[in-house]
C-alpha positions in Angstrom: 157.1 83.8 65.7 156.8 80.9 63.7 159.0 77.5 64.3 160.7 78.0 60.7 161.3 81.7 61.3 162.8 81.0 64.9 164.8 78.6 63.5 166.3 81.0 60.4 167.1 83.7 63.1 169.1 81.2 65.4 171.3 80.2 62.3 171.7 84.1 61.3 172.6 84.8 64.9 175.5 81.8 64.9 177.0 83.6 62.4 178.3 86.4 64.6 181.0 86.8 67.5 179.8 87.2 70.8 180.7 90.5 71.1 178.4 91.4 68.2 175.5 89.8 70.0 176.2 91.3 73.1 176.9 94.8 73.4 179.9 95.3 76.1 179.2 99.5 76.2 175.7 98.6 77.3 176.9 95.9 79.9 179.5 98.5 81.0 177.0 101.1 81.4 174.5 98.9 83.6 177.4 97.8 85.8 178.5 101.5 86.3 174.9 102.5 87.2 174.8 99.2 89.6 178.0 100.2 91.4 176.8 103.9 91.9 173.5 103.0 93.2 175.4 100.5 96.0 178.5 102.6 96.7 178.4 105.9 95.7 174.6 107.6 96.0 173.5 108.2 99.2 170.4 106.9 100.9 167.7 109.5 102.2 165.9 106.4 103.8 165.6 103.0 104.6 166.4 100.6 101.7 164.2 97.6 101.6 164.7 94.4 100.1 162.1 95.3 97.5 164.0 98.2 96.3 167.3 96.6 95.5 165.4 93.7 94.1 163.3 96.0 91.7 166.3 98.1 91.1 168.6 95.3 89.8 165.8 93.4 87.9 165.2 96.8 86.2 168.7 96.8 85.1 168.7 93.3 83.9 165.7 93.9 81.9 167.4 97.0 80.5 170.2 95.0 79.3 168.6 92.6 77.9 165.9 95.0 75.9 169.1 97.0 74.7 172.2 95.3 75.0 171.4 92.0 73.9 170.7 89.8 70.3 167.3 91.1 70.7 168.6 94.3 69.7 169.8 92.7 66.0 166.5 90.6 65.7 164.7 93.5 66.3 166.2 94.3 62.9 164.6 91.5 61.2 161.2 91.6 62.8 158.9 94.3 64.1 157.7 92.0 66.9 161.5 92.0 68.5 161.4 95.3 68.2 158.2 95.5 70.0 159.7 93.1 72.8 162.3 95.8 73.5 159.9 98.2 73.5 158.1 97.1 76.5 160.9 95.9 78.0 162.3 99.2 78.1 158.8 101.3 78.6 156.9 99.1 80.6 158.8 96.5 82.8 162.5 98.3 83.4 161.2 101.9 83.7 159.3 101.4 86.6 161.3 98.5 88.0 163.8 101.2 88.3 161.6 103.9 89.5 160.4 101.9 92.3 164.2 100.9 93.2 165.2 104.3 93.2 162.8 105.4 95.7 165.1 105.6 98.6 167.9 107.4 96.9 169.3 111.1 97.1 168.3 113.1 94.2 170.2 116.1 93.5 167.8 117.7 91.3 166.1 117.8 94.9 168.7 120.3 96.0 168.6 122.4 93.0 165.5 124.5 92.9 165.2 125.4 89.1 165.8 121.4 88.0 163.2 120.3 90.9 160.9 123.2 89.5 161.1 121.9 86.1 160.9 118.1 87.0 157.5 119.4 88.9 156.0 120.6 85.5 157.4 117.7 83.5 155.5 114.9 85.7 152.2 116.9 85.6 149.9 114.3 84.0 149.2 116.1 80.9 153.1 116.8 80.4 154.4 113.4 81.2 151.7 111.8 78.9 152.5 114.0 76.0 156.4 113.8 76.4 156.1 110.1 76.1 153.2 110.3 73.4 155.3 112.6 71.6 158.6 110.2 71.5 156.8 107.2 70.8 155.1 108.7 67.6 157.8 110.6 66.5 160.0 107.3 66.8 157.2 105.0 65.2 155.8 107.1 62.5 157.0 105.2 59.5 159.0 107.6 57.5 160.8 108.5 60.8 161.3 104.9 61.7 162.8 104.1 58.4 165.1 106.7 58.7 166.2 106.2 62.5 166.8 102.5 61.7 169.2 103.6 58.8 171.3 105.9 61.2 172.4 104.5 64.0 172.5 107.7 66.2 168.9 108.7 65.5 167.8 105.3 66.8 169.6 105.8 70.1 168.3 109.5 70.2 164.7 108.2 69.8 165.2 104.9 72.0 167.1 107.0 74.7 164.3 109.5 74.8 161.6 107.2 74.7 163.2 105.5 77.8 163.8 108.9 79.6 160.3 109.8 79.3 159.0 106.7 80.5 161.2 107.2 83.7 159.4 110.7 83.9 156.0 108.8 83.5 156.4 106.3 85.9 158.1 108.8 88.5 155.2 110.8 88.2 152.6 107.8 88.4 154.2 106.6 91.8 155.6 109.5 93.8 153.7 112.7 92.3 150.0 111.4 91.4 149.0 110.3 95.0 145.6 110.4 94.4 144.5 107.1 92.6 141.6 108.6 90.7 144.3 110.6 88.8 146.5 107.8 88.5 143.7 105.5 86.7 142.3 108.3 84.3 146.3 109.1 83.6 147.2 105.5 82.8 143.7 105.4 80.8 144.1 108.4 78.7 148.1 106.9 77.9 146.8 103.8 76.6 144.1 105.4 74.3 146.8 107.5 72.9 148.6 104.4 71.5 145.3 103.1 70.3 145.7 105.0 66.9 148.8 103.4 66.1 147.6 100.2 67.0 144.4 100.1 65.0 146.4 101.7 61.9 149.4 98.5 62.0 146.7 95.9 63.2 144.2 96.8 60.1 147.0 97.5 57.2 147.0 95.2 54.7 150.9 95.4 54.0 153.8 96.3 56.3 153.9 99.8 57.4 157.7 100.0 57.5 159.8 99.8 54.8 162.5 98.6 57.0 160.7 95.3 57.3 159.6 95.1 53.4 162.1 96.6 50.8 165.0 94.8 50.7 167.5 97.2 50.0 166.2 99.1 53.2 166.4 95.9 55.1 169.6 95.5 54.0 171.0 98.9 55.0 169.3 98.5 58.2 170.9 95.4 59.3 174.4 96.6 58.4 174.0 99.8 60.7 174.3 97.8 63.5 177.1 94.9 62.5 180.6 95.8 62.4 182.1 96.1 59.2 184.7 93.4 59.5 182.0 90.8 60.4 179.2 91.6 57.9 178.2 88.7 55.3 177.4 89.4 51.5 174.2 90.8 50.9 172.6 87.7 49.3 173.6 86.1 53.1 171.1 88.9 54.8 168.2 89.0 51.9 167.5 85.5 52.7 166.0 86.0 56.2 163.8 88.7 54.2 160.6 86.0 53.5 159.2 86.9 57.0 155.6 87.8 56.6 156.0 91.7 57.6 152.2 91.7 58.0 151.9 88.6 60.1 154.9 90.2 62.4 153.4 93.7 62.5 150.3 92.2 63.8 151.7 90.0 66.5 153.9 92.8 67.7 151.4 95.3 68.0 149.2 92.7 69.6 152.3 92.0 72.1 152.4 95.6 73.0 148.6 96.0 73.7 148.6 93.1 75.7 151.7 93.9 77.5 150.8 97.7 78.7 147.2 96.6 79.6 148.9 93.8 81.7 151.3 96.1 83.2 149.0 98.8 83.7 146.6 96.9 85.8 149.2 95.5 88.1 150.7 98.7 88.9 147.3 100.5 89.2 146.1 97.6 91.7 149.6 97.5 93.6 149.8 101.3 94.1 146.5 101.5 95.0 146.9 99.0 97.7 149.8 100.7 98.8 148.0 104.0 99.5 145.3 102.1 101.5 148.1 100.5 103.7 149.7 104.2 104.0 153.0 102.5 103.4 155.9 104.2 101.2 157.2 102.0 98.2 
C-alpha cells in the first residue's frame, strides 16, 4: 500500500468511533472461547506450553483478522482483504488446531459425527471443501454480491474458516504420512493458482466493489452503523485507490504467505514425525 493511500486510510478511520472499528461481538466470542478452553473443556492429555501459546496466538490473529479495523479497510482495498484471508486461513486456523490438540472433542464420543469427520478429513474431501468455499466467495460476481449483503459475507467467511480448520486438523492429525502431506499441500496451492494468475494478469480490477463508485459506496455502508455514516462524497473520495495495483499486491501477498506457511508447517510436521512426538 502506497504512503499516500495509507494516509488517506488513517483519515478515514479517524472519523469512526472505537466501537465501529473494533467489533465487540467478535471480541466477546473470542473471550468466551478462551474461557471455555481453560476452564470448561476437559483435557484428554497433558497440556504443554506450546498448546496454550499456539491457541492464544490463534485467537488473537482471528480477532485481528475479523474484528479489527482491518475488516473495514478490506472494504477499501483488495490488498487488505487478502491480509484478512491469509490471517484466517493460514495463520489463525493452524495455530488453533495445534492449540486444541489436547482438548476433548465431543465428536469423538458420537460415532456418526466421528465417521462424518473421518470422511471430511480425507485429503480429497478437505482440499475440495476449502477450494469450493474459496472460489465461491472470490468469483467476481459472488464476491460483489457478498460484499453488499452482510449475512452472505459472514456466511462465506465463516465457511472458509471452518473449511480451513478442517484442512489443518486433517493435515496435522489425520495425514500421518509426510508424503501425503506434501502432495496434499502442493495440490491445495496449485488449485489457488488459476485465481492468482487471473488477478495478476487482468488489465483492470476484477471486482466492481473496488471499481464502481456506486457498488463501492454500498459496500462501505454495509459495515458502518447508520448513525455514523457520512455523506456519499466522503466515501467516494477514497475510491482513487488503484484497483489493479491493489489487486496485484493482494494476490502476491496471498501467494507468498501460503507458500511460506506451507513450507514451515511441512518441515515442522516432518520433524515432529521423525522425533515421534505429539504436537
